C-alpha atoms as a printed R data frame, in Angstrom:
    type eleno elety resid chain resno      x        y       z
1   ATOM     1    CA   MET     A     1 57.121 -148.590  76.560
2   ATOM     2    CA   LYS     A     2 56.942 -150.583  73.318
3   ATOM     3    CA   LYS     A     3 53.893 -148.605  72.228
4   ATOM     4    CA   THR     A     4 55.678 -145.339  73.012
5   ATOM     5    CA   ALA     A     5 58.690 -146.381  70.956
6   ATOM     6    CA   ILE     A     6 56.480 -147.275  68.007
7   ATOM     7    CA   ALA     A     7 54.607 -143.942  68.296
8   ATOM     8    CA   MET     A     8 57.931 -141.995  68.478
9   ATOM     9    CA   ALA     A     9 59.226 -143.887  65.397
10  ATOM    10    CA   GLY     A    10 56.028 -143.064  63.470
11  ATOM    11    CA   LEU     A    11 56.277 -139.411  64.360
12  ATOM    12    CA   ALA     A    12 59.924 -139.337  63.242
13  ATOM    13    CA   LEU     A    13 59.034 -140.912  59.886
14  ATOM    14    CA   ALA     A    14 56.140 -138.487  59.420
15  ATOM    15    CA   GLY     A    15 58.444 -135.598  60.219
16  ATOM    16    CA   ALA     A    16 61.121 -136.792  57.810
17  ATOM    17    CA   HIS     A    17 58.460 -137.165  55.108
18  ATOM    18    CA   ALA     A    18 57.040 -133.720  55.752
19  ATOM    19    CA   GLN     A    19 60.587 -132.291  55.615
20  ATOM    20    CA   THR     A    20 61.170 -133.987  52.268
21  ATOM    21    CA   MET     A    21 57.865 -132.634  50.915
22  ATOM    22    CA   ALA     A    22 58.762 -129.135  52.076
23  ATOM    23    CA   GLN     A    23 62.152 -129.346  50.270
24  ATOM    24    CA   SER     A    24 60.658 -130.756  46.980
25  ATOM    25    CA   SER     A    25 57.684 -129.489  44.920
26  ATOM    26    CA   VAL     A    26 56.074 -130.233  41.596
27  ATOM    27    CA   THR     A    27 53.648 -127.639  40.121
28  ATOM    28    CA   LEU     A    28 51.072 -128.252  37.410
29  ATOM    29    CA   TYR     A    29 50.216 -125.078  35.438
30  ATOM    30    CA   GLY     A    30 48.788 -124.001  32.179
31  ATOM    31    CA   VAL     A    31 46.817 -121.614  29.942
32  ATOM    32    CA   ILE     A    32 43.635 -122.224  27.901
33  ATOM    33    CA   ASP     A    33 42.953 -119.445  25.390
34  ATOM    34    CA   THR     A    34 40.071 -119.789  22.929
35  ATOM    35    CA   GLY     A    35 38.248 -117.118  20.901
36  ATOM    36    CA   LEU     A    36 36.283 -116.168  17.888
37  ATOM    37    CA   THR     A    37 38.186 -114.585  15.050
38  ATOM    38    CA   TYR     A    38 37.208 -112.634  11.930
39  ATOM    39    CA   THR     A    39 39.910 -112.355   9.261
40  ATOM    40    CA   SER     A    40 39.093 -110.134   6.213
41  ATOM    41    CA   LYS     A    41 41.324 -111.713   3.571
42  ATOM    42    CA   VAL     A    42 42.765 -115.238   3.642
43  ATOM    43    CA   GLY     A    43 44.098 -117.657   1.037
44  ATOM    44    CA   ALA     A    44 44.268 -117.718  -2.795
45  ATOM    45    CA   ASN     A    45 40.977 -115.835  -3.316
46  ATOM    46    CA   ASN     A    46 41.397 -113.411  -0.382
47  ATOM    47    CA   GLY     A    47 38.130 -114.438   1.096
48  ATOM    48    CA   SER     A    48 36.902 -113.530   4.609
49  ATOM    49    CA   ARG     A    49 36.857 -116.129   7.308
50  ATOM    50    CA   PHE     A    50 35.214 -116.703  10.687
51  ATOM    51    CA   SER     A    51 36.854 -119.212  12.986
52  ATOM    52    CA   VAL     A    52 37.224 -120.535  16.467
53  ATOM    53    CA   ASP     A    53 40.937 -120.320  17.310
54  ATOM    54    CA   SER     A    54 43.199 -121.438  20.035
55  ATOM    55    CA   GLY     A    55 45.983 -119.283  21.457
56  ATOM    56    CA   ASP     A    56 45.394 -116.079  19.575
57  ATOM    57    CA   LEU     A    57 46.454 -114.107  22.622
58  ATOM    58    CA   ALA     A    58 48.437 -116.687  24.624
59  ATOM    59    CA   THR     A    59 49.387 -120.120  23.383
60  ATOM    60    CA   SER     A    60 47.251 -122.783  25.058
61  ATOM    61    CA   ARG     A    61 49.630 -125.028  27.119
62  ATOM    62    CA   ILE     A    62 50.006 -127.367  30.005
63  ATOM    63    CA   GLY     A    63 53.199 -127.842  31.930
64  ATOM    64    CA   PHE     A    64 54.934 -129.357  34.919
65  ATOM    65    CA   LYS     A    65 57.796 -127.735  36.759
66  ATOM    66    CA   GLY     A    66 59.588 -128.897  39.864
67  ATOM    67    CA   VAL     A    67 62.415 -128.130  42.270
68  ATOM    68    CA   GLU     A    68 64.278 -130.324  44.773
69  ATOM    69    CA   ASP     A    69 66.463 -128.819  47.502
70  ATOM    70    CA   LEU     A    70 69.786 -130.580  47.358
71  ATOM    71    CA   GLY     A    71 71.212 -128.729  50.388
72  ATOM    72    CA   GLY     A    72 73.971 -126.123  50.561
73  ATOM    73    CA   GLY     A    73 71.899 -123.668  48.450
74  ATOM    74    CA   LEU     A    74 71.792 -126.028  45.454
75  ATOM    75    CA   SER     A    75 68.551 -127.196  43.841
76  ATOM    76    CA   ALA     A    76 67.627 -129.488  41.016
77  ATOM    77    CA   VAL     A    77 64.990 -128.035  38.670
78  ATOM    78    CA   PHE     A    78 62.980 -129.308  35.665
79  ATOM    79    CA   ASN     A    79 60.268 -127.962  33.371
80  ATOM    80    CA   LEU     A    80 58.146 -129.886  30.839
81  ATOM    81    CA   GLU     A    81 55.651 -127.892  28.771
82  ATOM    82    CA   ASN     A    82 53.273 -128.953  25.999
83  ATOM    83    CA   GLY     A    83 51.428 -126.606  23.597
84  ATOM    84    CA   PHE     A    84 47.974 -127.760  22.394
85  ATOM    85    CA   ASN     A    85 45.093 -126.478  20.344
86  ATOM    86    CA   ALA     A    86 42.198 -125.840  22.608
87  ATOM    87    CA   ASP     A    87 39.716 -125.657  19.671
88  ATOM    88    CA   THR     A    88 40.494 -129.202  18.521
89  ATOM    89    CA   GLY     A    89 42.330 -130.867  21.436
90  ATOM    90    CA   GLY     A    90 45.260 -131.600  19.099
91  ATOM    91    CA   MET     A    91 48.914 -131.175  19.868
92  ATOM    92    CA   GLY     A    92 50.540 -127.892  19.067
93  ATOM    93    CA   THR     A    93 53.429 -129.632  17.252
94  ATOM    94    CA   ALA     A    94 52.855 -133.017  15.675
95  ATOM    95    CA   ASN     A    95 55.035 -135.874  17.103
96  ATOM    96    CA   THR     A    96 56.527 -133.630  19.795
97  ATOM    97    CA   LEU     A    97 55.028 -134.055  23.212
98  ATOM    98    CA   PHE     A    98 56.883 -131.329  25.106
99  ATOM    99    CA   ASP     A    99 57.291 -128.980  22.155
100 ATOM   100    CA   ARG     A   100 57.469 -125.744  24.187
101 ATOM   101    CA   LYS     A   101 60.061 -126.816  26.782
102 ATOM   102    CA   SER     A   102 61.828 -129.917  28.065
103 ATOM   103    CA   VAL     A   103 64.635 -129.085  30.416
104 ATOM   104    CA   VAL     A   104 66.441 -130.257  33.559
105 ATOM   105    CA   GLY     A   105 69.166 -128.396  35.453
106 ATOM   106    CA   LEU     A   106 70.637 -126.975  38.584
107 ATOM   107    CA   SER     A   107 70.053 -123.642  40.403
108 ATOM   108    CA   GLY     A   108 71.892 -121.870  43.132
109 ATOM   109    CA   ALA     A   109 73.642 -118.681  44.152
110 ATOM   110    CA   PHE     A   110 75.571 -118.892  40.845
111 ATOM   111    CA   GLY     A   111 72.350 -118.734  38.850
112 ATOM   112    CA   THR     A   112 70.604 -121.460  36.832
113 ATOM   113    CA   VAL     A   113 71.808 -123.886  34.209
114 ATOM   114    CA   THR     A   114 69.298 -125.869  32.119
115 ATOM   115    CA   LEU     A   115 69.729 -128.424  29.372
116 ATOM   116    CA   GLY     A   116 67.263 -129.584  26.697
117 ATOM   117    CA   ARG     A   117 64.740 -128.084  24.330
118 ATOM   118    CA   GLN     A   118 64.312 -124.386  25.242
119 ATOM   119    CA   THR     A   119 64.168 -120.770  24.166
120 ATOM   120    CA   ASP     A   120 66.925 -118.255  24.388
121 ATOM   121    CA   TYR     A   121 66.610 -114.971  26.279
122 ATOM   122    CA   LEU     A   122 65.206 -113.046  23.324
123 ATOM   123    CA   GLU     A   123 61.777 -114.480  24.172
124 ATOM   124    CA   ASP     A   124 62.148 -112.899  27.615
125 ATOM   125    CA   ILE     A   125 63.052 -109.563  25.992
126 ATOM   126    CA   GLY     A   126 59.921 -109.890  23.777
127 ATOM   127    CA   ALA     A   127 57.667 -110.534  26.743
128 ATOM   128    CA   LYS     A   128 58.946 -107.434  28.527
129 ATOM   129    CA   TYR     A   129 59.329 -104.806  25.795
130 ATOM   130    CA   THR     A   130 57.206 -105.738  22.699
131 ATOM   131    CA   SER     A   131 53.547 -106.109  21.814
132 ATOM   132    CA   VAL     A   132 53.807 -109.754  22.772
133 ATOM   133    CA   GLN     A   133 52.886 -108.717  26.359
134 ATOM   134    CA   THR     A   134 49.603 -107.095  25.305
135 ATOM   135    CA   PHE     A   135 48.529 -108.636  21.970
136 ATOM   136    CA   GLY     A   136 50.081 -112.080  22.227
137 ATOM   137    CA   GLY     A   137 52.901 -113.720  20.307
138 ATOM   138    CA   ASN     A   138 50.559 -115.405  17.850
139 ATOM   139    CA   GLY     A   139 48.963 -111.994  17.007
140 ATOM   140    CA   ILE     A   140 52.175 -110.173  16.197
141 ATOM   141    CA   LYS     A   141 54.557 -112.705  14.599
142 ATOM   142    CA   GLY     A   142 53.715 -111.598  11.073
143 ATOM   143    CA   GLY     A   143 54.757 -108.003  12.040
144 ATOM   144    CA   HIS     A   144 58.043 -109.297  13.546
145 ATOM   145    CA   PHE     A   145 59.506 -110.721  10.343
146 ATOM   146    CA   ASN     A   146 57.526 -113.921  11.000
147 ATOM   147    CA   ASN     A   147 59.265 -114.163  14.436
148 ATOM   148    CA   LEU     A   148 62.759 -114.457  12.979
149 ATOM   149    CA   ASP     A   149 63.743 -111.945  15.622
150 ATOM   150    CA   ARG     A   150 62.687 -114.696  18.142
151 ATOM   151    CA   THR     A   151 60.845 -112.285  20.407
152 ATOM   152    CA   ALA     A   152 57.310 -113.639  19.937
153 ATOM   153    CA   GLY     A   153 57.879 -117.144  21.436
154 ATOM   154    CA   GLY     A   154 57.769 -120.363  19.528
155 ATOM   155    CA   ALA     A   155 61.432 -120.199  18.556
156 ATOM   156    CA   ARG     A   156 62.876 -123.194  20.364
157 ATOM   157    CA   THR     A   157 66.248 -124.822  20.041
158 ATOM   158    CA   ASP     A   158 66.883 -128.498  20.596
159 ATOM   159    CA   ASN     A   159 69.952 -129.852  22.369
160 ATOM   160    CA   ALA     A   160 70.623 -126.536  24.112
161 ATOM   161    CA   VAL     A   161 72.315 -125.308  27.228
162 ATOM   162    CA   ARG     A   162 71.201 -122.068  28.848
163 ATOM   163    CA   TYR     A   163 72.788 -120.199  31.789
164 ATOM   164    CA   ASP     A   164 71.014 -117.402  33.651
165 ATOM   165    CA   THR     A   165 72.739 -115.367  36.368
166 ATOM   166    CA   ALA     A   166 71.135 -114.647  39.685
167 ATOM   167    CA   ASN     A   167 69.636 -111.216  40.083
168 ATOM   168    CA   LEU     A   168 72.544 -108.826  40.678
169 ATOM   169    CA   SER     A   169 70.951 -105.575  42.005
170 ATOM   170    CA   GLY     A   170 68.473 -105.512  39.162
171 ATOM   171    CA   PHE     A   171 70.699 -106.970  36.456
172 ATOM   172    CA   THR     A   172 70.316 -110.431  35.039
173 ATOM   173    CA   GLY     A   173 72.392 -111.994  32.230
174 ATOM   174    CA   SER     A   174 72.071 -115.046  30.030
175 ATOM   175    CA   LEU     A   175 74.236 -117.253  27.859
176 ATOM   176    CA   PHE     A   176 72.893 -119.795  25.401
177 ATOM   177    CA   TYR     A   177 74.401 -122.531  23.262
178 ATOM   178    CA   GLY     A   178 72.817 -125.066  20.924
179 ATOM   179    CA   PHE     A   179 74.670 -128.165  19.764
180 ATOM   180    CA   GLY     A   180 74.254 -128.921  16.093
181 ATOM   181    CA   GLU     A   181 75.111 -132.589  16.666
182 ATOM   182    CA   VAL     A   182 76.241 -133.127  13.085
183 ATOM   183    CA   ALA     A   183 79.039 -135.699  12.951
184 ATOM   184    CA   GLY     A   184 82.208 -134.361  11.305
185 ATOM   185    CA   ASN     A   185 81.016 -130.733  11.273
186 ATOM   186    CA   ASN     A   186 80.617 -129.207  14.712
187 ATOM   187    CA   SER     A   187 79.501 -125.873  13.355
188 ATOM   188    CA   ALA     A   188 76.573 -127.283  11.387
189 ATOM   189    CA   GLY     A   189 73.302 -126.577  13.135
190 ATOM   190    CA   GLN     A   190 75.177 -124.714  15.909
191 ATOM   191    CA   SER     A   191 73.626 -121.690  17.666
192 ATOM   192    CA   PHE     A   192 74.540 -119.328  20.453
193 ATOM   193    CA   GLY     A   193 73.199 -116.240  22.199
194 ATOM   194    CA   ILE     A   194 73.951 -113.644  24.820
195 ATOM   195    CA   ALA     A   195 71.649 -111.236  26.604
196 ATOM   196    CA   GLY     A   196 71.188 -108.989  29.611
197 ATOM   197    CA   ASN     A   197 68.414 -107.107  31.326
198 ATOM   198    CA   TYR     A   198 68.263 -104.368  33.919
199 ATOM   199    CA   ALA     A   199 65.082 -103.559  35.968
200 ATOM   200    CA   ASN     A   200 64.842 -100.768  38.536
201 ATOM   201    CA   GLY     A   201 61.406  -99.674  39.795
202 ATOM   202    CA   PRO     A   202 59.291  -98.454  36.865
203 ATOM   203    CA   PHE     A   203 62.216  -98.626  34.382
204 ATOM   204    CA   GLY     A   204 63.471 -101.612  32.469
205 ATOM   205    CA   VAL     A   205 65.900 -102.135  29.631
206 ATOM   206    CA   GLY     A   206 67.198 -105.189  27.935
207 ATOM   207    CA   ALA     A   207 69.168 -106.475  24.895
208 ATOM   208    CA   GLY     A   208 69.817 -109.836  23.347
209 ATOM   209    CA   TYR     A   209 71.656 -111.418  20.467
210 ATOM   210    CA   TYR     A   210 71.252 -114.813  18.760
211 ATOM   211    CA   GLN     A   211 73.057 -116.501  15.905
212 ATOM   212    CA   SER     A   212 72.500 -119.840  14.209
213 ATOM   213    CA   LYS     A   213 74.126 -121.874  11.374
214 ATOM   214    CA   LEU     A   214 72.686 -124.143   8.736
215 ATOM   215    CA   ALA     A   215 72.517 -127.816   9.697
216 ATOM   216    CA   ALA     A   216 72.468 -128.968   6.085
217 ATOM   217    CA   THR     A   217 73.491 -127.640   2.674
218 ATOM   218    CA   SER     A   218 70.764 -125.582   1.051
219 ATOM   219    CA   GLY     A   219 71.317 -124.310  -2.441
220 ATOM   220    CA   ALA     A   220 74.546 -122.351  -2.630
221 ATOM   221    CA   ALA     A   221 74.755 -122.195   1.162
222 ATOM   222    CA   GLN     A   222 76.699 -124.875   2.877
223 ATOM   223    CA   ALA     A   223 76.179 -126.668   6.146
224 ATOM   224    CA   GLY     A   224 77.814 -124.593   8.852
225 ATOM   225    CA   ASP     A   225 77.285 -121.299   7.103
226 ATOM   226    CA   THR     A   226 75.600 -118.603   9.188
227 ATOM   227    CA   ASP     A   227 71.882 -118.625   8.589
228 ATOM   228    CA   LEU     A   228 70.530 -116.038  11.063
229 ATOM   229    CA   LYS     A   229 71.837 -113.123  13.077
230 ATOM   230    CA   THR     A   230 69.299 -111.238  15.179
231 ATOM   231    CA   PHE     A   231 69.579 -108.512  17.832
232 ATOM   232    CA   THR     A   232 66.880 -106.843  19.944
233 ATOM   233    CA   LEU     A   233 67.050 -103.777  22.188
234 ATOM   234    CA   GLY     A   234 63.998 -102.862  24.315
235 ATOM   235    CA   ALA     A   235 62.869 -100.673  27.170
236 ATOM   236    CA   SER     A   236 59.770  -99.809  29.143
237 ATOM   237    CA   TYR     A   237 58.672  -97.243  31.746
238 ATOM   238    CA   GLN     A   238 55.584  -97.169  34.025
239 ATOM   239    CA   PHE     A   239 54.121  -93.679  34.052
240 ATOM   240    CA   GLY     A   240 51.405  -94.013  36.675
241 ATOM   241    CA   PRO     A   241 48.678  -96.118  35.061
242 ATOM   242    CA   ALA     A   242 50.327  -96.168  31.611
243 ATOM   243    CA   LYS     A   243 53.152  -98.576  30.753
244 ATOM   244    CA   LEU     A   244 55.055  -97.417  27.678
245 ATOM   245    CA   TYR     A   245 57.288  -99.948  25.870
246 ATOM   246    CA   GLY     A   246 59.294 -100.144  22.714
247 ATOM   247    CA   ALA     A   247 61.846 -102.323  20.960
248 ATOM   248    CA   TRP     A   248 64.044 -102.394  17.845
249 ATOM   249    CA   SER     A   249 65.093 -105.637  16.253
250 ATOM   250    CA   GLN     A   250 67.547 -106.187  13.452
251 ATOM   251    CA   ILE     A   251 67.578 -109.502  11.605
252 ATOM   252    CA   ARG     A   252 70.146 -110.611   8.984
253 ATOM   253    CA   ARG     A   253 69.994 -113.672   6.811
254 ATOM   254    CA   PRO     A   254 73.528 -114.090   5.208
255 ATOM   255    CA   SER     A   255 72.376 -117.330   3.443
256 ATOM   256    CA   ALA     A   256 69.260 -115.736   1.891
257 ATOM   257    CA   ALA     A   257 69.004 -116.754  -1.719
258 ATOM   258    CA   THR     A   258 68.771 -114.234  -4.563
259 ATOM   259    CA   VAL     A   259 65.163 -113.778  -5.669
260 ATOM   260    CA   ALA     A   260 64.911 -113.713  -9.415
261 ATOM   261    CA   SER     A   261 61.175 -113.004  -9.668
262 ATOM   262    CA   THR     A   262 60.064 -109.434 -10.285
263 ATOM   263    CA   GLY     A   263 56.711 -110.093  -8.646
264 ATOM   264    CA   LEU     A   264 55.642 -110.108  -4.918
265 ATOM   265    CA   VAL     A   265 57.629 -112.383  -2.571
266 ATOM   266    CA   ASN     A   266 57.340 -113.232   1.061
267 ATOM   267    CA   ILE     A   267 59.126 -110.728   3.252
268 ATOM   268    CA   THR     A   268 61.012 -113.602   5.001
269 ATOM   269    CA   THR     A   269 63.054 -114.064   1.826
270 ATOM   270    CA   ALA     A   270 64.800 -110.812   2.726
271 ATOM   271    CA   GLU     A   271 68.485 -110.661   3.626
272 ATOM   272    CA   LYS     A   272 67.976 -107.974   6.185
273 ATOM   273    CA   ALA     A   273 65.092 -106.490   8.203
274 ATOM   274    CA   ASN     A   274 64.521 -103.921  10.942
275 ATOM   275    CA   VAL     A   275 61.523 -104.191  13.148
276 ATOM   276    CA   PHE     A   276 60.171 -101.313  15.308
277 ATOM   277    CA   ASP     A   277 57.587 -102.039  17.990
278 ATOM   278    CA   LEU     A   278 56.007  -99.270  20.118
279 ATOM   279    CA   GLY     A   279 53.026  -99.621  22.467
280 ATOM   280    CA   VAL     A   280 51.134  -98.732  25.624
281 ATOM   281    CA   ASP     A   281 49.230 -100.634  28.250
282 ATOM   282    CA   TYR     A   282 46.906  -98.248  30.143
283 ATOM   283    CA   THR     A   283 45.266  -99.502  33.321
284 ATOM   284    CA   LEU     A   284 41.897  -97.683  33.352
285 ATOM   285    CA   SER     A   285 40.871  -99.696  36.447
286 ATOM   286    CA   PRO     A   286 42.337 -102.637  38.346
287 ATOM   287    CA   ASN     A   287 40.303 -104.972  36.009
288 ATOM   288    CA   LEU     A   288 40.338 -103.067  32.754
289 ATOM   289    CA   HIS     A   289 43.266 -102.477  30.462
290 ATOM   290    CA   LEU     A   290 43.282 -100.365  27.277
291 ATOM   291    CA   LEU     A   291 45.875 -101.445  24.754
292 ATOM   292    CA   GLY     A   292 47.547 -100.035  21.657
293 ATOM   293    CA   SER     A   293 50.633 -100.594  19.565
294 ATOM   294    CA   VAL     A   294 52.254 -100.142  16.144
295 ATOM   295    CA   ILE     A   295 54.791 -102.485  14.538
296 ATOM   296    CA   HIS     A   296 56.752 -101.491  11.439
297 ATOM   297    CA   ASP     A   297 58.956 -103.973   9.543
298 ATOM   298    CA   ARG     A   298 61.360 -102.765   6.806
299 ATOM   299    CA   ALA     A   299 63.282 -105.326   4.754
300 ATOM   300    CA   ASN     A   300 65.763 -105.570   1.913
301 ATOM   301    CA   ILE     A   301 65.213 -108.193  -0.787
302 ATOM   302    CA   ARG     A   302 68.204 -109.509  -2.816
303 ATOM   303    CA   ARG     A   303 66.918 -109.627  -6.417
304 ATOM   304    CA   ALA     A   304 68.477 -110.653  -9.633
305 ATOM   305    CA   GLY     A   305 65.786 -108.845 -11.594
306 ATOM   306    CA   ALA     A   306 64.317 -105.358 -11.500
307 ATOM   307    CA   GLY     A   307 61.630 -105.901  -8.863
308 ATOM   308    CA   ALA     A   308 61.256 -103.951  -5.653
309 ATOM   309    CA   THR     A   309 64.174 -104.467  -3.227
310 ATOM   310    CA   ARG     A   310 62.833 -102.461  -0.291
311 ATOM   311    CA   VAL     A   311 59.622 -103.733   1.158
312 ATOM   312    CA   SER     A   312 57.687 -103.160   4.422
313 ATOM   313    CA   THR     A   313 54.725 -104.048   6.528
314 ATOM   314    CA   THR     A   314 52.912 -101.980   9.176
315 ATOM   315    CA   GLN     A   315 50.621 -103.460  11.848
316 ATOM   316    CA   LEU     A   316 48.300 -101.338  14.003
317 ATOM   317    CA   ASN     A   317 46.701 -102.979  17.148
318 ATOM   318    CA   VAL     A   318 44.118 -101.683  19.546
319 ATOM   319    CA   GLY     A   319 42.249 -103.702  22.263
320 ATOM   320    CA   VAL     A   320 40.761 -104.107  25.674
321 ATOM   321    CA   ASP     A   321 41.484 -106.716  28.237
322 ATOM   322    CA   TYR     A   322 39.063 -107.222  31.164
323 ATOM   323    CA   TYR     A   323 40.062 -109.347  34.114
324 ATOM   324    CA   LEU     A   324 37.251 -111.214  35.782
325 ATOM   325    CA   SER     A   325 39.766 -112.531  38.289
326 ATOM   326    CA   LYS     A   326 43.538 -112.903  38.549
327 ATOM   327    CA   ARG     A   327 43.253 -116.082  36.464
328 ATOM   328    CA   THR     A   328 40.479 -115.312  33.980
329 ATOM   329    CA   ASP     A   329 40.130 -112.444  31.498
330 ATOM   330    CA   LEU     A   330 38.098 -111.499  28.543
331 ATOM   331    CA   TYR     A   331 39.693 -109.707  25.564
332 ATOM   332    CA   ALA     A   332 38.746 -107.957  22.339
333 ATOM   333    CA   MET     A   333 41.495 -107.015  19.815
334 ATOM   334    CA   TYR     A   334 41.530 -105.362  16.421
335 ATOM   335    CA   SER     A   335 44.534 -105.457  14.084
336 ATOM   336    CA   ASN     A   336 45.207 -103.896  10.691
337 ATOM   337    CA   GLN     A   337 48.113 -105.215   8.693
338 ATOM   338    CA   ARG     A   338 49.377 -103.351   5.558
339 ATOM   339    CA   ALA     A   339 52.065 -104.537   3.190
340 ATOM   340    CA   ARG     A   340 54.065 -102.654   0.590
341 ATOM   341    CA   ASP     A   341 55.718 -104.454  -2.365
342 ATOM   342    CA   THR     A   342 55.561 -107.810  -0.500
343 ATOM   343    CA   VAL     A   343 53.040 -110.486   0.273
344 ATOM   344    CA   ASN     A   344 51.072 -109.572   3.393
345 ATOM   345    CA   PRO     A   345 52.245 -112.062   6.075
346 ATOM   346    CA   GLY     A   346 48.906 -111.939   7.911
347 ATOM   347    CA   VAL     A   347 48.217 -111.246  11.569
348 ATOM   348    CA   VAL     A   348 47.225 -114.328  13.501
349 ATOM   349    CA   ASN     A   349 49.785 -117.090  13.956
350 ATOM   350    CA   ALA     A   350 51.868 -115.812  11.070
351 ATOM   351    CA   ALA     A   351 53.785 -118.445   8.997
352 ATOM   352    CA   TYR     A   352 51.400 -117.228   6.188
353 ATOM   353    CA   SER     A   353 48.859 -119.682   7.415
354 ATOM   354    CA   SER     A   354 46.155 -117.020   7.527
355 ATOM   355    CA   SER     A   355 47.488 -114.535   5.078
356 ATOM   356    CA   PRO     A   356 46.200 -112.862   1.907
357 ATOM   357    CA   SER     A   357 47.586 -114.087  -1.375
358 ATOM   358    CA   ASP     A   358 49.148 -110.720  -2.237
359 ATOM   359    CA   ASP     A   359 49.815 -107.353  -0.606
360 ATOM   360    CA   SER     A   360 46.170 -106.695   0.208
361 ATOM   361    CA   THR     A   361 45.445 -105.021   3.590
362 ATOM   362    CA   GLN     A   362 44.174 -107.477   6.202
363 ATOM   363    CA   ASN     A   363 41.797 -106.673   9.135
364 ATOM   364    CA   VAL     A   364 41.446 -109.051  12.041
365 ATOM   365    CA   VAL     A   365 39.087 -108.903  15.015
366 ATOM   366    CA   ARG     A   366 39.648 -111.319  17.969
367 ATOM   367    CA   VAL     A   367 37.277 -111.869  20.871
368 ATOM   368    CA   GLY     A   368 38.137 -114.490  23.451
369 ATOM   369    CA   VAL     A   369 38.507 -115.822  26.917
370 ATOM   370    CA   ARG     A   370 41.805 -116.831  28.624
371 ATOM   371    CA   HIS     A   371 42.153 -118.895  31.796
372 ATOM   372    CA   LYS     A   372 45.409 -119.552  33.650
373 ATOM   373    CA   PHE     A   373 45.766 -122.323  36.113
């Protein structure tokens, strides 16, 4: 009888443990993307460069996400994600371990609320309706006003709260707020956003808005002044094997300083820009995708002198993506970036890290392998 009681107690404990495991889960995931890149013109002398790069198509990353069932339809959720450079093993952002995401929150029938370092919904819009989905955020940031429209990923906000609704017959909405945390000036460093998306079968449409304010005084602009206003409208439609997509973004920089120089300047000094992104993803076979897109960026420069005030860039992209499996693919991409009356921002990774020194046309070829786990 005693042995039976012990056995029954053991089974009960095992059952309770199994139930707990079923109600809670932690997932390890990531992407490793590494390739060979040829860039025609880079740096002060506009010399050509061959390189081994990480994340040219998808940022290399490793992350942990988890969920715990709290009962009554309520769950606790968390997500920690670190970006890294697969070609060197270094961290994507120095001194920031979980640079891509660090959030905890609650999820239920009401939707999901998360707190921490995170992106607003414009990143989701970009992944659905811009060239990010086919040519990668790091390969199109230069064409998207150096990602000031926030659609190409990498635009995180610290100390932020994000709310996403549950799926309501195809519609999802999102609200976003970032605390500036500046004592004595609650508007300094503050940010907020609002967005919505509707998906129904082959059709999808979404729009999002984001606004941020300066955290500190910069020149004539004061802490708390509006620094960025950006809006994106995008849509896509699946015509058989071809997915067509397009988006329009408008970016305003009310605090942009007047540029006195009559020479070439970076396009990101502009006070206003409009970005147009059109593309196609054609499934030639279940494993082979043919890709193409064009991105045009028009901007207005506020000048004190007589230099050009209307500048533009145009980026053409073509490529192939071959899936060896659901997790591993090989890709080959070609991009041509042209600039008019402004410094060419460059194609890969933007931030002018791989750009020409002037408005010279840049050609980039990327060949790589991407593995998801």
